[in-house]
Every structure is written in structure tokens, then in C-alpha cells.
N, C-alpha and C positions, 0 to 999 in steps of 0.2 A: 678477833674473838671478843665477846662482851660477857661480863659477869652479871648474872641475874641472881636473885635470891628467892627461894620458896620459904616463906616465913609462916610458921605455925603460931596462931594467936589463940590463946585461951582467954576468952572474953576480950579484955583490952590489954592483956599482958603477953609479951613475946615469950613463947615457950620453946621455940626451936628455929634454927636458921640453916637452910641447906643451899649451898651455892650451886648454880647451874651455869656452866660455861658453854656458850654456843655462838653461832654467827648471827642469827636473826631472832627477833622477839617471838615470832610464831613458833620457833623450835622450843623456846623456853616454856611457852604456854602449853604446847603439846606434851612436852616431857613432864611438866607438873601435873597435867591431866592424867597421864599414865600412872605416875607415882601415887596420886591421890585415889584413883580408881581402885588400885590394888589395896591401898591402905584402908579404904573405907568399906570394902566388901563385907568384912566380918564385923566392923565396929562403927558403922554409920550412926546407929541409934545412940551409942555412947558419946560420939563426937558431937552430935546434935544436942544432946542433953547438957553437955558441958559448954555449949556455945563456942565450939571450936570453928575457926575459919582460917583461910590461908591467903596470904598476900603474895603477889609476885612483884618484885621491884627490880629495877635496873641499877646496878652499882654494887659496890662491896659494902657489906654490913657484917658486924661482928657481935657476938652475944655479949661481950663485955660492955659495949655501948649500944645495946639493942634498942634503946629508946630514941636513938638518933636515926632518922630515915637515911637510907643509903643513897637515894637519888630519886629518879622518876618512878612513880607508881605506875605499874602496867595494868594490874587488875586484881580481882579478888575471887576466890573460890568459896562458895558456901554450900551447905547441904540444905536442900529445899524439899518439901513434900510434894510429890507429883504422882498422881495416879495411885495414891496409897503407899508409895514407897519413897524413901529418901534418896535423892539423886544430887550429884554435883551440878552446880550452876555457876557459870562464869559471868562476870561483869567487868567491862573495861574501866580503867581509871581508878580514882580514889574510892575507898570504902565509904559507904553511907552510914 
């Protein structure tokens, strides 16, 4: 089992860390998609206005030393405007 983290970023500040323990990276990405789909259903506009985005990292990370990356960056979830609606978009690797 590997530990991944779903990290909530408010602008460039870490505002939350949720561990995900699973066998493969694809499971961590799928789980984070499900969590964020539910979370953003009613609040997508608020998250977008606050510049909230979410990182998925492999490795253990703790809020006490949240500025220190846990390990390998897996990808980033962002809200993007598509067809007049805000939708989650995934990008592999490091955030731009």
C-alpha cells in the first residue's frame, strides 16, 4: 500500500491535507476525483473565486510541515470553465 495526499490549496497556501492509502496511483486519482466531484457540486463557484485547487502527491505529508512536499507530485485538479459551467480538470505532474 502507498500513501498519497489530496492537498487543498487556497492560492499558494496549504489549507488541508487528506491521506489516501491505496495500491496504485490510478486509484488515488479516481478517489480524489470522486471526493472533489461531491465537494464542488454545490460550491464550485466559491472555490473558483478563492483560487482553490488540489494537488495529489505520493508520500506522507503533515499539516505541521505543510510547506515541505511529501514526495512525487502526481497531478493537480483545477476548476475550469467549460460550456458555461465550472468543471474539474486533471493535469499530470507539477502544477504550473
